[in-house]
C-alpha positions as CSV (number, residue, x, y, z in Angstrom):
1,X,0.1,0.0,-0.2
2,X,1.3,3.3,-1.1
3,X,2.5,6.1,1.4
4,X,-0.3,8.3,0.9
5,X,-2.9,5.7,2.4
6,X,-0.8,4.9,5.3
7,X,-1.1,8.6,6.3
8,X,-4.9,8.4,5.9
9,X,-4.8,5.4,7.9
10,X,-2.8,7.2,10.5
11,X,-5.0,10.0,10.5
12,X,-8.5,8.7,10.8
13,X,-11.0,11.4,11.5
14,X,-8.3,14.0,12.2
15,X,-7.5,15.5,8.8
16,X,-8.4,15.0,5.1
17,X,-5.6,15.4,2.6
18,X,-5.6,18.1,0.1
19,X,-7.5,17.1,-3.4
20,X,-8.0,19.1,-6.6
21,X,-10.3,19.4,-9.2
22,X,-13.7,18.1,-7.4
23,X,-16.1,19.4,-5.1
24,X,-15.2,18.0,-1.5
25,X,-18.6,16.7,-1.2
26,X,-18.1,13.9,-3.6
27,X,-15.0,12.8,-2.0
28,X,-16.1,9.6,0.1
29,X,-13.0,10.0,2.5
30,X,-14.9,7.4,4.7
31,X,-14.7,4.7,1.8
32,X,-10.9,5.5,1.5
33,X,-10.0,5.2,4.9
34,X,-12.0,1.9,5.3
35,X,-10.1,0.6,2.2
36,X,-6.8,1.8,3.5
37,X,-7.4,-0.2,6.8
38,X,-8.3,-3.5,4.6
39,X,-5.3,-3.1,2.5
40,X,-2.9,-2.7,5.4
41,X,-4.5,-5.9,7.0
42,X,-4.0,-8.4,4.2
43,X,-3.3,-8.5,0.4
44,X,-6.2,-7.2,-1.3
45,X,-8.0,-7.2,-4.7
46,X,-10.2,-4.5,-6.0
47,X,-12.0,-4.4,-9.2
48,X,-13.6,-1.3,-10.7
49,X,-16.1,-0.9,-13.3
50,X,-18.1,2.1,-14.4
51,X,-21.1,1.5,-16.6
52,X,-24.3,2.8,-17.5
53,X,-27.8,2.5,-15.9
54,X,-28.5,-0.5,-18.2
55,X,-25.1,-2.2,-17.3
56,X,-23.3,-1.0,-20.6
57,X,-19.6,0.1,-20.1
58,X,-19.1,0.9,-24.0
59,X,-20.9,1.1,-27.4
60,X,-20.9,-1.9,-29.7
61,X,-17.8,-0.2,-31.4
62,X,-16.1,-0.4,-28.4
63,X,-16.4,3.6,-27.6
64,X,-16.5,4.3,-23.9
65,X,-14.8,8.0,-23.1
66,X,-16.6,8.7,-21.0
67,X,-19.6,6.4,-19.6
68,X,-19.0,8.2,-16.2
69,X,-18.6,11.8,-15.1
70,X,-15.5,13.6,-13.5
71,X,-15.7,12.6,-9.8
72,X,-16.1,8.9,-11.1
73,X,-12.6,9.3,-12.7
74,X,-11.1,11.2,-9.8
75,X,-12.3,8.1,-7.8
76,X,-10.6,5.7,-10.4
77,X,-7.3,7.6,-10.1
78,X,-7.5,7.4,-6.3
79,X,-7.8,3.6,-6.6
80,X,-5.0,3.8,-8.5
81,X,-2.9,5.6,-5.8
82,X,-4.2,3.0,-3.4
83,X,-2.9,0.0,-5.6
84,X,0.7,-1.5,-5.9
85,X,-0.5,-2.9,-9.2
86,X,-3.2,-2.1,-11.7
87,X,-4.5,-4.7,-14.1
88,X,-6.0,-4.8,-17.5
89,X,-6.9,-7.0,-20.4
90,X,-5.5,-6.8,-24.0
91,X,-8.7,-5.5,-25.2
92,X,-8.9,-2.3,-22.9
93,X,-5.4,-1.8,-23.6
94,X,-6.1,-1.9,-27.5
95,X,-8.9,0.1,-27.7
96,X,-8.6,2.6,-24.8
97,X,-4.7,3.2,-25.0
98,X,-5.0,4.0,-21.4
99,X,-2.0,5.5,-19.6
100,X,-3.1,3.9,-16.3
101,X,-1.3,6.5,-14.1
102,X,-2.3,8.5,-11.4
103,X,-2.8,11.9,-12.9
104,X,-6.1,13.5,-11.6
105,X,-5.3,13.5,-7.9
106,X,-2.1,13.4,-5.6
107,X,-0.6,9.9,-5.4
108,X,2.0,7.7,-6.6
109,X,1.6,5.5,-10.0
110,X,1.1,1.8,-9.5
111,X,2.9,-1.0,-11.6
112,X,0.9,-1.2,-14.9
113,X,0.1,-5.1,-15.7
114,X,-1.3,-6.1,-19.0
115,X,-2.7,-9.4,-19.8
116,X,-1.6,-9.8,-23.4
117,X,-1.0,-13.3,-24.6
118,X,-1.0,-12.5,-28.2
119,X,0.9,-9.5,-28.1
120,X,-1.7,-7.0,-29.4
121,X,-0.8,-4.0,-27.7
122,X,0.9,-1.8,-30.2
123,X,4.6,-0.8,-29.6
124,X,3.3,2.9,-30.2
125,X,0.5,2.9,-27.2
126,X,1.3,4.9,-24.3
127,X,1.9,1.9,-21.9
128,X,4.8,0.9,-24.1
129,X,6.2,4.4,-25.0
130,X,5.6,6.4,-21.7
131,X,8.0,5.5,-18.9
132,X,5.9,6.9,-15.9
133,X,5.4,3.7,-14.4
134,X,6.8,0.2,-15.0
135,X,4.9,-1.9,-17.3
136,X,4.5,-5.9,-17.0
137,X,3.2,-7.6,-20.0
138,X,1.5,-10.9,-18.8
139,X,2.0,-13.8,-21.5
140,X,3.6,-17.1,-22.1
141,X,6.1,-15.7,-24.8
142,X,8.7,-12.9,-24.7
143,X,8.7,-9.7,-26.8
144,X,12.3,-8.2,-28.2
145,X,10.8,-4.6,-28.7
146,X,10.3,-3.7,-25.3
147,X,11.7,-0.5,-23.6
148,X,13.4,-0.2,-20.7
149,X,10.5,0.3,-18.1
150,X,8.6,-2.8,-19.5
151,X,9.0,-6.6,-18.7
152,X,7.4,-10.0,-19.3
153,X,5.4,-11.9,-16.8
154,X,4.2,-15.6,-17.2
155,X,1.1,-16.4,-15.4
156,X,-0.2,-18.9,-17.9
157,X,-1.8,-22.2,-17.4
158,X,-1.4,-25.5,-19.3
159,X,-4.1,-24.4,-21.8
160,X,-2.1,-21.2,-22.6
161,X,-4.4,-18.7,-21.0
162,X,-3.6,-16.4,-18.0
163,X,-4.7,-18.1,-14.9
164,X,-5.8,-15.4,-12.5
165,X,-4.6,-17.1,-9.5
166,X,-1.3,-17.4,-10.7
167,X,-1.0,-14.1,-11.8
168,X,-1.9,-12.9,-8.2
169,X,0.6,-15.0,-6.8
170,X,3.2,-13.7,-9.5
171,X,2.6,-10.5,-8.6
172,X,2.8,-10.7,-4.7
173,X,5.8,-12.8,-5.2
174,X,6.9,-9.4,-6.3
175,X,5.8,-7.7,-3.3
176,X,2.7,-6.1,-4.9
177,X,-0.1,-6.7,-2.7
178,X,-3.0,-4.3,-3.3
179,X,-4.3,-5.2,-6.6
180,X,-6.6,-3.2,-8.8
181,X,-8.3,-5.0,-11.8
182,X,-9.5,-2.0,-13.9
183,X,-10.8,-3.6,-16.7
184,X,-12.2,-4.7,-19.0
185,X,-15.6,-6.2,-18.3
186,X,-14.4,-9.7,-19.2
187,X,-11.2,-9.5,-17.1
188,X,-13.2,-8.4,-14.0
189,X,-15.5,-11.2,-14.9
190,X,-12.8,-14.0,-15.0
191,X,-11.5,-12.8,-11.5
192,X,-14.9,-12.4,-10.3
193,X,-16.1,-15.9,-11.2
194,X,-12.9,-17.4,-9.5
195,X,-14.2,-15.7,-6.4
196,X,-10.6,-13.5,-6.3
197,X,-12.2,-10.3,-5.7
198,X,-12.4,-8.7,-2.1
199,X,-14.1,-5.4,-3.1
200,X,-15.9,-4.7,-6.3
201,X,-16.6,-1.1,-6.9
202,X,-19.3,-0.2,-9.5
203,X,-19.8,3.6,-10.6
204,X,-23.2,3.7,-12.5
205,X,-24.0,6.6,-14.5
206,X,-27.6,8.0,-15.1
207,X,-27.1,7.1,-19.0
208,X,-28.9,4.3,-21.0
209,X,-26.7,3.1,-23.8
210,X,-28.9,0.3,-25.1
211,X,-26.8,-1.7,-27.2
212,X,-23.2,-2.0,-26.3
213,X,-20.7,-4.2,-24.6
214,X,-22.0,-5.4,-21.1
215,X,-20.2,-5.1,-17.8
216,X,-20.0,-8.1,-16.1
217,X,-20.7,-11.6,-18.0
218,X,-20.6,-14.4,-15.5
219,X,-21.8,-18.2,-15.9
220,X,-25.5,-18.8,-16.3
221,X,-27.6,-19.7,-13.0
222,X,-31.0,-21.2,-13.1
223,X,-32.4,-19.8,-9.5
224,X,-31.7,-16.4,-7.8
225,X,-30.9,-18.7,-4.9
226,X,-27.3,-18.7,-6.7
227,X,-26.9,-15.2,-7.1
228,X,-23.9,-13.6,-5.5
229,X,-25.1,-11.5,-2.5
230,X,-22.9,-9.5,-0.6
231,X,-22.8,-6.4,1.7
232,X,-23.1,-3.2,-0.2
233,X,-22.8,0.8,0.3
234,X,-23.5,3.6,-1.9
235,X,-21.7,6.7,-2.4
236,X,-22.6,9.8,-4.5
237,X,-20.0,10.6,-7.1
238,X,-21.6,13.7,-8.9
239,X,-24.4,12.6,-10.8
240,X,-23.2,9.0,-10.6
241,X,-23.5,6.5,-7.9
242,X,-20.9,4.1,-6.7
243,X,-21.6,0.8,-5.2
244,X,-18.8,-0.6,-2.7
245,X,-19.4,-4.3,-2.8
246,X,-17.7,-6.4,0.0
247,X,-17.2,-9.9,-1.6
248,X,-14.8,-11.5,1.3
């Protein structure tokens, strides 16, 4: 856990760190203190997804900038500041060309982890060209065109696909204990179906996309008795509503 969050934990109820660019009423410091305490106690996996009211994270073409409002984006960057590592899948890396750095709020950058078994991320994308943070490409094969700030990490199972459990073990072997799964929906769904997520953060925008890419896609169930049920709290983030779901 990064130093800024140790300070939050140490200053429970005493002071609020300075922030920029957002009305203070939309900064859920109670939630961040709680997350800081949880991350200090044990290795923690947090998943974050932003979606419309009808559960879409992008249009059919993959356009997603931006489903959620600026307060939700600030929240996402605070989660990056909490995390030791931030994980995305290849589709998110290719379509969104994200930087995955902490820019909108004060805080350090996490190690960027990209699940990319087929070498899909172009050499000109920000993750491979901007050395603001260490970048690890997760694959069973190596690449020879990587710059100095990038490295390879093998967490593939017998079927050649990345095994979420092996990936978490490999990251924790590097001392990366607080892991943020940022996207996309299929990547988060894989970790969720394996019951590897401790806190699921869903930011819901008052927006209906209609047709588009779904957020979470899990195996079918026949009865609601098999549905995932958990304790959840809600927080206003501008016009959006954040659901903090405790899965462990």
